[in-house]
C-alpha positions, 0 to 999 in steps of 0.5 A, a space after each residue: 173486561 177491562 184492565 185499566 180504570 178510566 182515572 187511568 185510561 185519561 192518564 194515558 190520554 194526558 200521556 200520550 198527548 203531554 208527549 206530542 206536545 214536548 217532543 213531537 218534533 223530534 220524535 218518528 212521524 212513527 211513535 208520533 201517530 202510535 200515540 194518538 192511536 194509542 190516545 183515540 183507543 183509550 179514549 175508546 174504551 172510555 166511552 161516555 167519558 171520553 176526552 178532546 183529542 182535538 189538541 192532539 190532532 192539531 199538532 198531528 195534521 201535517 201527519 195524518 192528512 
């Protein structure tokens, strides 16, 4: 059973995205990838209500390739 509501999961994703946007350039590669993995996992749990992570993917493009 999911311990988070869909609203909470969306807030987690938004928080990960904002951290990447504001602090990505000064964070380590592993910290940046971990935030993205957290956002992906939360998004997977959302299922039909998942959100677009394209903005995060663009910011992390050099790390994901």
